[in-house]
Structures are given as C-alpha cells and as structure tokens.
N, C-alpha and C positions, 0 to 999 in steps of 0.2 A: 503494499499500499504506500503510494508515493504522495507526498503531499508537496504542492509547488508554492513557493513563496512568491509573492508579487514584487517584482524588482522595479518595475516602471514607477514613476511618479506621477503619471498621466491620470487626470480625474476619471472616475468611473462614470460611464454615460447611462446608467440605468436608474430607473426611479425606483424608489422604495414603496411599494405599494401597501404595505402593511399599516401605516397610519390612515391611508385613504379607505381601505376595507373597514379599519375600526370605527371611522367616522360614519361610514355608510350603514354599518350594523346599527350604531347608536340611533341614527335616523330612522331606520327601519323600525327599531323597537319603539321609538317615540310615536311614529305614525301608527304603529299597530295598537298602541295603548289609547292614543286619543281619538281614533276613528270611531269607535262605537259611541263616544261621548258627543261627538259632533253630528251623529245621525240621529234624528228623531223623527218619528212618524206623525204624519198629519194627514187626517182623514179628509178626503176631498170628494164631493159628490158631484161627479161629472156627468154631463149628459150622454145618454147612449145613442148611438147612430141607428136611425131608422125607427126609433120608438117615439111616437108622438103622444103627448099628453093632452088629453081633451077637456080635462076638468078645469073648472074656474081657478084661477090663481088666488092664493090667500092674500088677505089685506097686506099692503106693503107699508112699514114705517120706516121712515128715513130719520136716522140719528145722525146730525151733523156735529163733528167735534171740532172746534175752532183752535187756532194755533195758541191763543191764550188759556186754553183749558175749558173755555165756557162750551155749553152744548145746546143743541135745539132739537127738539122732538117735533117732527113734522112742522118745521118752521116755528114752533112756540118755545122760547127760552126756557131751559130747566137747570136746575143745579143737581149735586151728586144724590142728595136725599130724595128728590122728585124723581130722579132717574131710577133709583131702586123701586120706588113704588110703581112706576110706570111699568117697569119690566116684570114685577110680580102680577099686575093687572094683565099684561099681554100674555104671559105665560099660563095664566089660568083660564083664558078664553076657550071656548069649545073648539075654534079652529084658530090656531095659533098664528100671529102675523108673521110676515117675512121681514125680519129686522135687517136694514140695509145701513151700514156704517159709511160714513163720508168724512173721513179725518182730512183735515187741512194739511198743507205742506209742512208746517213747521211744529205739528203736534209731536210729542215725545212718544216714543214707543210704549214706555209705561202706562201712559194715559189710555192709549188704545187697548193694551193688553189687560188692563184692570176693568175697561168697560166690557170686553169679550167675556173675561172670567165671571163678571158679575151676571151677565146675560145668561151664560151656561149654568151658573149656580142657580139662577131662578127657574130654570127648566126650558128657556127657549131652544128650540131645535134648529131652526133655519137663520143662520147669521151669515150674511155676505158683505162684501165691500161693494161700494159704487163704482161704477165703470167710469174711468176719468176721461172718457171722450166728451 
C-alpha cells in the first residue's frame, strides 16, 4: 500500500461539497418541519359544472367594513354590539340570509377575521366576500 505525498504547492482546484450538503440538509429539515404548519384547509363551496339551481336565492345581507373599523349592515351604520345581535337574528331565521362581506382596502385582517368568526359562532352558514368588480 503506497501513499503518495503531495509535493506541488499548486492550489487544489476542487470544491469541498460537504458544507454545501450540510446546509442543504438543514434547509430540507426546516422545510419538512414548517410545511405542515403553513398548510391549512379552507372549505370552499364551488359551483358545479352543469348543475342549475332553480330555487329562489336566499335574502342577501351586505356587511361593509370601512377602513376606520366602522360597519354598515345593508347601508345602516352599526357597531360591534349591534352586529352581534344582528348576526343572532339572521342565524335564527327560518331561511338564513346570505352574508356578503365588503371590506374596504385599509381594513386590518384581524377585524375581518373577527367578524367572520363571530358570524360562524352565531351559526351563519353562508358567508362570502363582495366581488370587487
């Protein structure tokens, strides 16, 4: 078994890939750990192709949330306590209305999320967003 000693002082022109592999494995582990946290399911009620609904649409209630946090229920100004009572009334009707949210551009996510959570907590089934067109 012969070992050769390197006698030349020329630089070695090879890349050490061990640190690169270590970094890639760490990134892979981080990705594998965080990917289940980032994916959460949202139930969507998408229209089916070819199925025509001939029933009369339920009453539609428009809830506009303005940039300053104020709200209007079918163009009538309401506050948070009135919103809660309106949602209770709407949820206990024989045919629940279709709640359509119209948040303004400057509304915080927390405000919209709390309104949706309140509506779901009161039992409203149909909550949609206003079409921006």
